[in-house]
Rosetta silent file (secondary structure, phi, psi, omega in degrees, C-alpha in Angstrom):
SEQUENCE: MDLNGNRDRLLEIALGLFARRGYDAVGVQEIVSVAGVTKPTLYHYFESKRGLLEAVLERDGALLRRGFGEWCSYQRDLTATLSHIAFGLVDFARIHEDFYRLLLGLVFAPRESEAFQASLPLFQHCQGLLEELFQQAVTEHGNMRGRHQAYAASFLATLNSYIGFLLNGQAELDELTIYRALHQFQHGIYS
SCORE:     score description
SCORE:     0.000 S_00000001
   1 L     0.000  136.255 -179.858  -34.640  -83.797  -45.493 S_00000001
   2 L   -70.882  163.634 -173.875  -31.421  -85.743  -45.087 S_00000001
   3 H   -63.721  -41.196  177.570  -28.326  -84.019  -43.783 S_00000001
   4 H   -64.767  -34.042  175.938  -26.478  -83.916  -47.142 S_00000001
   5 H   -62.838  -39.131  176.947  -29.638  -82.462  -48.642 S_00000001
   6 H   -62.762  -43.233 -179.632  -29.537  -79.702  -46.034 S_00000001
   7 H   -62.659  -48.053 -179.798  -25.931  -78.903  -46.889 S_00000001
   8 H   -63.342  -41.168  179.103  -26.624  -78.772  -50.618 S_00000001
   9 H   -62.798  -43.527  177.796  -29.753  -76.689  -50.072 S_00000001
  10 H   -59.807  -42.546  178.736  -27.830  -74.197  -47.924 S_00000001
  11 H   -61.029  -46.708 -178.332  -25.176  -73.880  -50.660 S_00000001
  12 H   -65.562  -43.694 -179.166  -27.781  -73.241  -53.359 S_00000001
  13 H   -67.185  -43.297  178.245  -29.784  -70.763  -51.309 S_00000001
  14 H   -61.649  -44.679  178.664  -26.686  -68.882  -50.189 S_00000001
  15 H   -57.427  -48.576 -179.464  -25.414  -68.681  -53.760 S_00000001
  16 H   -61.344  -45.888 -179.773  -28.733  -67.288  -54.981 S_00000001
  17 H   -67.370  -44.947  179.298  -29.039  -64.746  -52.180 S_00000001
  18 H   -62.262  -39.492 -178.299  -25.404  -63.641  -52.342 S_00000001
  19 H   -68.056  -39.691 -175.892  -25.623  -63.276  -56.138 S_00000001
  20 H   -81.730  -30.979 -173.282  -28.815  -61.232  -56.088 S_00000001
  21 H  -122.548  -11.710 -177.278  -28.168  -59.005  -53.107 S_00000001
  22 L    97.159  145.950 -176.221  -24.474  -59.181  -52.282 S_00000001
  23 H   -57.776  -48.444 -174.806  -22.672  -61.087  -49.575 S_00000001
  24 H   -68.583  -23.400 -177.131  -22.798  -58.332  -46.954 S_00000001
  25 H   -83.644   -7.371 -176.035  -26.532  -57.706  -47.425 S_00000001
  26 L  -109.704  128.168  178.849  -27.523  -61.284  -46.574 S_00000001
  27 L   -99.969  161.562  179.126  -27.651  -62.498  -42.996 S_00000001
  28 H   -59.788  -40.698 -178.958  -27.394  -66.000  -41.599 S_00000001
  29 H   -60.571  -41.203  178.588  -30.970  -65.824  -40.296 S_00000001
  30 H   -63.607  -42.495 -179.528  -32.306  -65.108  -43.770 S_00000001
  31 H   -61.250  -49.211 -177.072  -30.359  -68.015  -45.264 S_00000001
  32 H   -69.618  -32.919  177.810  -31.577  -70.540  -42.715 S_00000001
  33 H   -63.917  -46.170  179.447  -35.170  -69.244  -42.893 S_00000001
  34 H   -65.630  -37.388 -178.909  -35.283  -69.677  -46.672 S_00000001
  35 H   -76.269  -18.123 -178.656  -33.608  -73.092  -46.373 S_00000001
  36 L    73.961   32.404  177.251  -36.000  -74.194  -43.643 S_00000001
  37 L  -128.104  178.857  179.820  -33.219  -75.181  -41.245 S_00000001
  38 L   -99.912  163.478  176.117  -31.809  -73.817  -38.016 S_00000001
  39 H   -58.081  -42.573  178.347  -28.667  -71.781  -37.441 S_00000001
  40 H   -57.642  -30.974  177.150  -26.989  -74.733  -35.696 S_00000001
  41 H   -65.448  -46.282  178.128  -27.465  -76.734  -38.906 S_00000001
  42 H   -60.704  -45.920 -177.903  -25.677  -74.079  -40.940 S_00000001
  43 H   -67.639  -28.877  176.757  -22.904  -73.824  -38.344 S_00000001
  44 H   -61.255  -43.266 -177.143  -22.543  -77.620  -38.259 S_00000001
  45 H   -84.054  -36.196 -168.008  -21.656  -77.681  -41.955 S_00000001
  46 H  -124.949   -8.253  178.991  -19.904  -74.377  -42.473 S_00000001
  47 L    69.841  -32.037 -177.212  -18.990  -72.947  -39.018 S_00000001
  48 L  -163.663  172.342  174.982  -19.820  -69.393  -40.168 S_00000001
  49 H   -62.537  -40.642  177.297  -21.263  -67.291  -42.946 S_00000001
  50 H   -63.026  -40.312  177.253  -17.763  -66.934  -44.365 S_00000001
  51 H   -60.358  -36.477  175.998  -17.357  -70.705  -44.252 S_00000001
  52 H   -65.353  -45.259  177.154  -20.564  -70.984  -46.273 S_00000001
  53 H   -60.773  -44.111  179.617  -19.209  -68.504  -48.842 S_00000001
  54 H   -61.114  -37.223  178.571  -15.922  -70.408  -49.000 S_00000001
  55 H   -67.442  -39.370  175.854  -17.828  -73.653  -49.645 S_00000001
  56 H   -62.753  -45.970 -178.698  -19.773  -72.001  -52.487 S_00000001
  57 H   -65.291  -36.305  179.091  -16.535  -70.641  -53.951 S_00000001
  58 H   -69.009  -46.531 -177.273  -14.829  -74.018  -53.626 S_00000001
  59 H   -64.368  -57.743 -176.033  -17.680  -75.975  -55.212 S_00000001
  60 H   -79.916  -27.418  177.403  -18.470  -73.711  -58.154 S_00000001
  61 H   -66.981  -27.576  177.496  -14.978  -72.272  -58.353 S_00000001
  62 H   -60.776  -38.060  177.703  -13.619  -75.751  -59.126 S_00000001
  63 H   -66.059  -41.401  179.480  -15.541  -75.635  -62.411 S_00000001
  64 H   -68.563  -41.437  177.461  -14.130  -72.217  -63.237 S_00000001
  65 H   -59.352  -45.794  179.329  -10.587  -73.249  -62.340 S_00000001
  66 H   -61.496  -45.199  178.536  -10.872  -76.300  -64.585 S_00000001
  67 H   -59.729  -48.785  179.307  -12.269  -74.169  -67.401 S_00000001
  68 H   -59.555  -39.417  178.494   -9.512  -71.575  -67.105 S_00000001
  69 H   -59.790  -40.820  178.586   -6.916  -74.318  -67.131 S_00000001
  70 H   -73.747  -46.111 -174.879   -8.264  -75.617  -70.425 S_00000001
  71 H   -65.348  -31.693 -174.865   -8.964  -72.248  -72.040 S_00000001
  72 L   -88.004    7.734  178.294   -5.517  -70.819  -71.274 S_00000001
  73 L   -68.334  111.304 -173.525   -3.623  -73.648  -72.963 S_00000001
  74 L   -87.399  124.536 -179.716   -1.360  -71.731  -75.341 S_00000001
  75 L  -116.310   35.008  177.794   -0.706  -73.351  -78.729 S_00000001
  76 L    67.633   23.986  175.239    1.429  -70.556  -80.246 S_00000001
  77 L  -139.814   93.856 -173.753   -1.621  -68.673  -81.539 S_00000001
  78 H   -63.801  -40.937 -179.799   -2.544  -65.875  -79.138 S_00000001
  79 H   -59.959  -45.489  179.704   -5.604  -64.749  -81.099 S_00000001
  80 H   -65.670  -39.601 -179.581   -7.062  -68.261  -81.078 S_00000001
  81 H   -66.697  -44.459  178.603   -6.250  -68.739  -77.400 S_00000001
  82 H   -63.259  -37.273  176.416   -7.845  -65.424  -76.378 S_00000001
  83 H   -63.536  -43.049  179.405  -10.923  -66.337  -78.436 S_00000001
  84 H   -59.967  -44.186  179.040  -11.070  -69.705  -76.699 S_00000001
  85 H   -63.943  -48.435 -176.203  -10.910  -68.007  -73.302 S_00000001
  86 H   -60.635  -49.513 -179.076  -13.516  -65.383  -74.185 S_00000001
  87 H   -66.526  -37.516  177.755  -16.063  -67.828  -75.570 S_00000001
  88 H   -64.745  -43.576 -178.093  -15.428  -70.268  -72.727 S_00000001
  89 H   -69.325  -40.673  177.475  -15.845  -67.623  -70.047 S_00000001
  90 H   -63.055  -43.684  177.548  -18.988  -66.162  -71.612 S_00000001
  91 H   -61.838  -43.451  178.176  -20.493  -69.646  -71.869 S_00000001
  92 H   -58.434  -46.402 -178.618  -19.532  -70.360  -68.256 S_00000001
  93 H   -63.363  -37.144  177.750  -21.188  -67.116  -67.102 S_00000001
  94 H   -65.641  -42.466 -177.294  -24.365  -67.946  -69.020 S_00000001
  95 H   -74.410  -38.946 -176.478  -24.575  -71.436  -67.521 S_00000001
  96 L  -113.883   56.141 -172.202  -23.524  -70.421  -63.991 S_00000001
  97 H   -57.341  -48.048 -179.541  -25.161  -67.011  -63.910 S_00000001
  98 H   -61.823  -43.295 -179.356  -25.610  -66.734  -60.135 S_00000001
  99 H   -63.949  -43.721 -178.349  -22.055  -67.818  -59.437 S_00000001
 100 H   -68.884  -36.384  176.208  -20.573  -65.426  -61.966 S_00000001
 101 H   -61.819  -41.597  176.476  -22.742  -62.566  -60.714 S_00000001
 102 H   -59.448  -47.013  179.905  -21.455  -63.309  -57.221 S_00000001
 103 H   -59.385  -42.713  179.805  -17.858  -63.235  -58.468 S_00000001
 104 H   -61.421  -35.210  176.424  -18.362  -59.896  -60.194 S_00000001
 105 H   -71.603  -36.893 -177.009  -19.598  -58.458  -56.904 S_00000001
 106 H   -74.184  -31.594 -175.732  -16.749  -59.935  -54.888 S_00000001
 107 H   -63.482  -25.311 -179.597  -13.960  -58.764  -57.185 S_00000001
 108 L  -107.524   10.829  175.624  -14.731  -55.156  -56.273 S_00000001
 109 L   -67.690  155.397  177.371  -15.401  -55.716  -52.571 S_00000001
 110 L   -56.762  138.560 -175.374  -13.079  -53.868  -50.189 S_00000001
 111 L   -55.372  -34.103 -177.541   -9.766  -55.675  -49.954 S_00000001
 112 L   -80.715  -11.323 -175.097  -10.059  -56.033  -46.170 S_00000001
 113 L   -69.894  151.600  179.444  -13.549  -57.538  -46.312 S_00000001
 114 H   -66.830  -30.229  179.021  -14.033  -61.205  -45.518 S_00000001
 115 H   -64.986  -45.780  179.075  -15.872  -61.651  -48.827 S_00000001
 116 H   -65.700  -43.846 -179.075  -12.906  -60.403  -50.848 S_00000001
 117 H   -62.316  -37.136  178.644  -10.434  -62.391  -48.765 S_00000001
 118 H   -67.549  -33.627 -176.516  -12.478  -65.568  -49.246 S_00000001
 119 H   -89.949  -13.022 -175.261  -12.556  -65.078  -53.016 S_00000001
 120 H   -54.906  -43.972  179.629   -8.939  -63.967  -53.435 S_00000001
 121 H   -58.535  -38.974  178.935   -7.458  -67.455  -54.092 S_00000001
 122 H   -67.481  -43.706  177.971   -9.846  -68.002  -57.012 S_00000001
 123 H   -61.702  -43.726 -179.571   -9.119  -64.569  -58.481 S_00000001
 124 H   -64.218  -37.317  178.879   -5.377  -65.088  -58.116 S_00000001
 125 H   -61.839  -51.447 -178.257   -5.592  -68.477  -59.804 S_00000001
 126 H   -64.674  -44.242  177.953   -7.412  -67.136  -62.871 S_00000001
 127 H   -61.168  -41.603 -179.601   -5.219  -64.033  -63.077 S_00000001
 128 H   -62.819  -41.239  177.894   -2.113  -66.205  -62.744 S_00000001
 129 H   -64.358  -39.532  177.554   -3.118  -68.450  -65.643 S_00000001
 130 H   -66.855  -40.246  177.740   -3.717  -65.410  -67.833 S_00000001
 131 H   -61.234  -43.494  177.263   -0.354  -63.914  -66.840 S_00000001
 132 H   -58.692  -42.846  179.363    1.359  -67.196  -67.755 S_00000001
 133 H   -58.384  -49.092 -179.062   -0.370  -67.135  -71.125 S_00000001
 134 H   -67.368  -31.797  174.629    0.867  -63.645  -71.920 S_00000001
 135 H   -66.251  -40.589  178.358    4.379  -64.549  -70.770 S_00000001
 136 H   -64.903  -33.065 -176.909    4.373  -67.546  -73.123 S_00000001
 137 H   -72.943  -11.903 -179.397    3.199  -65.340  -75.995 S_00000001
 138 H   -59.848  -29.807 -178.879    6.306  -63.155  -75.708 S_00000001
 139 H   -61.985  -31.179  177.435    8.182  -65.619  -77.938 S_00000001
 140 L   -98.419  -19.114 -175.690    5.912  -64.597  -80.841 S_00000001
 141 L  -134.977   75.002 -175.069    5.198  -61.047  -79.676 S_00000001
 142 H   -58.498  -26.219 -179.509    8.359  -59.626  -78.124 S_00000001
 143 H   -69.898   -6.709  178.887    6.861  -56.167  -77.722 S_00000001
 144 H   -90.878   -4.691 -176.296    4.630  -57.635  -74.993 S_00000001
 145 L   -53.393  131.853  176.404    7.580  -58.455  -72.738 S_00000001
 146 L    79.446    3.836 -177.679    7.081  -57.325  -69.138 S_00000001
 147 L  -112.072   11.403 -173.253    3.421  -56.429  -69.633 S_00000001
 148 H   -58.693  -39.096  179.860    1.849  -59.770  -68.698 S_00000001
 149 H   -65.976  -46.724 -179.418    0.211  -58.538  -65.487 S_00000001
 150 H   -64.290  -41.845 -179.799   -1.367  -55.519  -67.146 S_00000001
 151 H   -65.713  -42.361  179.390   -2.535  -57.537  -70.150 S_00000001
 152 H   -62.625  -46.003  179.886   -4.050  -60.257  -67.988 S_00000001
 153 H   -64.706  -43.104 -179.604   -5.889  -57.727  -65.820 S_00000001
 154 H   -66.322  -41.034 -179.798   -7.077  -55.715  -68.816 S_00000001
 155 H   -63.781  -46.733 -179.833   -8.243  -58.774  -70.714 S_00000001
 156 H   -65.851  -38.994  178.124  -10.205  -60.114  -67.758 S_00000001
 157 H   -64.165  -40.157  177.374  -11.657  -56.670  -67.027 S_00000001
 158 H   -61.002  -50.004  179.942  -12.789  -56.336  -70.640 S_00000001
 159 H   -61.556  -43.881 -178.538  -14.491  -59.723  -70.566 S_00000001
 160 H   -65.206  -33.067  175.967  -16.065  -59.087  -67.181 S_00000001
 161 H   -63.084  -47.973  179.148  -17.483  -55.764  -68.363 S_00000001
 162 H   -64.367  -41.194  179.350  -19.192  -57.432  -71.300 S_00000001
 163 H   -65.216  -38.809  176.620  -20.373  -60.329  -69.127 S_00000001
 164 H   -59.750  -43.644  176.168  -21.768  -57.864  -66.577 S_00000001
 165 H   -61.770  -41.563  179.284  -23.801  -56.194  -69.322 S_00000001
 166 H   -61.272  -50.331 -176.078  -25.002  -59.620  -70.462 S_00000001
 167 H   -65.732  -27.147  179.037  -26.060  -60.736  -66.978 S_00000001
 168 L   -94.568    9.524  176.254  -27.924  -57.483  -66.356 S_00000001
 169 L    70.687   20.710 -178.116  -29.768  -57.695  -69.661 S_00000001
 170 L   -94.005  -10.780 -179.434  -28.027  -54.616  -71.069 S_00000001
 171 L  -160.565  151.529  170.797  -26.397  -56.392  -74.014 S_00000001
 172 L   -98.333  139.116  178.432  -26.447  -59.606  -75.954 S_00000001
 173 L  -107.702   81.535  175.391  -23.121  -61.301  -76.386 S_00000001
 174 L   -86.166  175.592 -175.952  -23.352  -62.899  -79.767 S_00000001
 175 H   -57.973  -42.651 -178.626  -20.348  -64.209  -81.649 S_00000001
 176 H   -64.419  -42.564  179.335  -19.774  -60.954  -83.535 S_00000001
 177 H   -62.586  -41.286  179.424  -19.840  -58.840  -80.358 S_00000001
 178 H   -65.844  -43.479  178.045  -17.309  -61.122  -78.683 S_00000001
 179 H   -62.346  -38.301  178.155  -15.022  -61.008  -81.728 S_00000001
 180 H   -65.577  -40.592  177.510  -15.249  -57.209  -81.799 S_00000001
 181 H   -63.416  -42.680  177.581  -14.331  -57.009  -78.121 S_00000001
 182 H   -62.920  -43.279  179.811  -11.374  -59.319  -78.730 S_00000001
 183 H   -61.509  -44.984  179.716  -10.264  -57.284  -81.736 S_00000001
 184 H   -60.608  -44.586  179.065  -10.458  -54.060  -79.751 S_00000001
 185 H   -63.871  -48.928 -176.277   -8.394  -55.563  -76.931 S_00000001
 186 H   -66.661  -31.429  178.778   -5.813  -57.115  -79.237 S_00000001
 187 H   -57.319  -38.470 -179.556   -5.385  -53.952  -81.283 S_00000001
 188 H   -74.918  -36.230 -174.491   -3.958  -52.298  -78.179 S_00000001
 189 H   -80.446  -22.158 -177.969   -1.634  -55.087  -77.029 S_00000001
 190 L   -86.709   -5.195 -178.045    0.062  -55.702  -80.347 S_00000001
 191 L   -94.701    0.000    0.000    1.154  -52.100  -80.782 S_00000001
């Protein structure tokens, strides 16, 4: 296998293992054994297990960052924008199931852990775009002023809860279910 093939294989195997078992439960030896390479090969490309996680987050996180940038484009219709975000994020999670499962595990990792610290820039980026959206919406919904952080966190938590149920086979996320979740969320923020 060529060297770039080894790097790509390590990324894919690490993503799958981290998503299914959690970052802390997977060791470097297991990753290289499944990949059929040696530890020095992994260290050549990534320097450490954390470096491997950071590479996974950078590669697949770029797609999520791009998606969030598009979905959060506010056109003076908060309901439509939130719908766009919800459907986009659910679709992303369906297509990139292992990556999203990994993210859901990392978001609740201990703050001091290397896994959480590695994922923090991606979380902050997505949260920041949502906060900006809610700040922009204040012009049409003045009663939301000063609540952008709470709304962004609550909205993302609502979506992630539903996506978690979807990924674990506990619920189907059809169009009606997503609209109901959005309605429930919006009922609270507009009051």
